[in-house]
C-alpha positions in Angstrom: 32.8 -17.2 -43.0 32.5 -14.1 -42.5 28.7 -15.2 -43.0 28.4 -17.2 -40.6 30.3 -15.3 -37.8 27.2 -13.0 -38.8 24.4 -15.2 -38.5 26.1 -16.9 -34.9 26.0 -13.7 -33.9 22.2 -13.0 -34.2 21.4 -16.2 -33.7 23.0 -15.0 -30.0 21.3 -11.7 -29.9 18.0 -13.8 -30.5 18.6 -15.9 -27.8 19.5 -13.2 -25.8 16.5 -11.3 -26.1 13.9 -14.2 -24.9 16.4 -14.5 -21.6 15.7 -10.9 -21.1 12.4 -11.4 -21.0 12.4 -14.1 -18.9 14.0 -12.9 -16.2 12.0 -9.6 -16.0 9.0 -11.7 -15.9 10.0 -14.2 -13.2 11.4 -11.2 -11.0 8.1 -9.4 -11.3 6.1 -12.4 -10.1 8.6 -13.1 -7.2 8.0 -9.6 -6.1 3.8 -9.9 -6.4 4.4 -12.9 -4.7 6.0 -11.2 -1.5 2.4 -9.2 -1.3 0.1 -11.6 -1.0 -3.6 -10.9 -1.6 -6.3 -13.2 0.0 -9.7 -11.8 -1.5 -12.7 -12.5 0.7 -10.4 -14.1 3.6 -12.3 -12.4 6.8 -10.6 -9.4 7.7 -9.3 -8.7 11.5 -10.3 -5.1 13.0 -7.2 -3.2 14.2 -8.8 -2.0 18.4 -8.0 1.1 18.7 -6.2 0.6 22.0 -3.0 -0.8 19.9 -3.0 1.1 17.6 -3.4 5.0 19.6 -0.3 6.6 21.0 -1.4 7.1 25.3 -1.3 10.6 24.7 -3.6 11.0 21.6 -7.1 11.4 22.9 -9.3 8.4 22.0 -12.6 8.9 19.6 -15.7 8.0 21.8 -17.0 5.5 19.2 -15.8 4.2 15.9 -17.0 7.3 14.6 -13.9 9.8 14.2 -13.7 13.6 13.4 -11.4 14.7 10.7 -10.3 17.1 13.4 -8.6 13.7 15.8 -7.3 12.2 12.7 -5.5 15.9 12.5 -3.7 14.9 15.7 -2.2 11.8 14.0 -0.5 13.3 11.1 3.1 12.4 11.1 5.5 8.8 10.5 5.0 6.5 13.1 1.5 8.0 14.1 -0.3 8.0 11.1 -4.6 8.0 10.7 -6.3 8.4 7.3 -9.5 8.5 6.0 -10.4 6.5 3.1 -13.7 7.0 1.3 -15.4 7.7 5.0 -13.2 5.1 6.6 -10.6 5.6 9.4 -7.1 3.8 9.0 -4.7 3.6 11.5 -1.8 3.1 9.5 1.1 4.2 10.9 2.8 0.7 11.2 2.5 0.2 7.4 4.3 3.7 6.7 8.1 2.6 6.6 6.9 -0.6 4.4 4.7 0.8 2.4 6.3 -0.2 -1.3 5.6 3.7 -2.6 8.3 5.0 0.2 7.7 8.1 1.7 4.9 9.2 -0.4 2.4 7.7 1.8 3.0 10.1 4.6 1.4 12.8 2.5 -2.2 11.4 3.9 -1.2 11.2 7.3 -3.7 13.6 9.5 -6.1 14.1 6.6 -8.4 12.7 4.4 -6.3 10.8 1.5 -9.1 9.0 -0.5 -8.1 10.9 -3.4 -4.2 10.4 -3.8 -5.2 6.9 -2.6 -7.6 6.2 -5.5 -4.9 8.3 -7.5 -2.4 5.5 -7.6 -4.4 2.6 -6.0 -7.5 0.3 -7.0 -9.7 -1.9 -4.5 -6.9 -4.7 -4.2 -5.2 -2.6 -2.5 -8.5 -1.3 -0.5 -8.8 -5.2 0.3 -4.6 -5.3 1.9 -5.6 -2.1 4.1 -9.0 -3.2 5.7 -7.6 -4.7 8.4 -6.1 -1.5 9.3 -9.4 0.2 9.8 -10.5 1.9 13.1 -13.9 3.2 12.0 -15.5 5.6 10.1 -15.1 9.2 9.2 -17.4 11.9 11.2 -20.1 13.0 9.4 -21.0 16.5 9.6 
């Protein structure tokens, strides 16, 4: 009888482990589905008129200097440069999956921090927030 109890307990354990793994996998899949990625989809440009605060200097062209980016260095008014492109990520700072760490790139070139955490998939996701290119010196 004692061996039978041990055998049944082992059976439960062998059923429980795959069940926990299945539930974790389904949770991961559901989490990934919340942020869909559509490769090669047309990406709309964000206009400067809708993203600039009224008191911010408006760049004369799509060439934006680091000095101008530096004036947009806080939550709610956050510009950053990544690989020579300038992005207004103001609307995304509160939705960033990694939390407030995104605020570290506000007002500066965030290429190094971005690439330390992200790949090309995330680069495609921020493409719709592009507002210009970094002005070369």
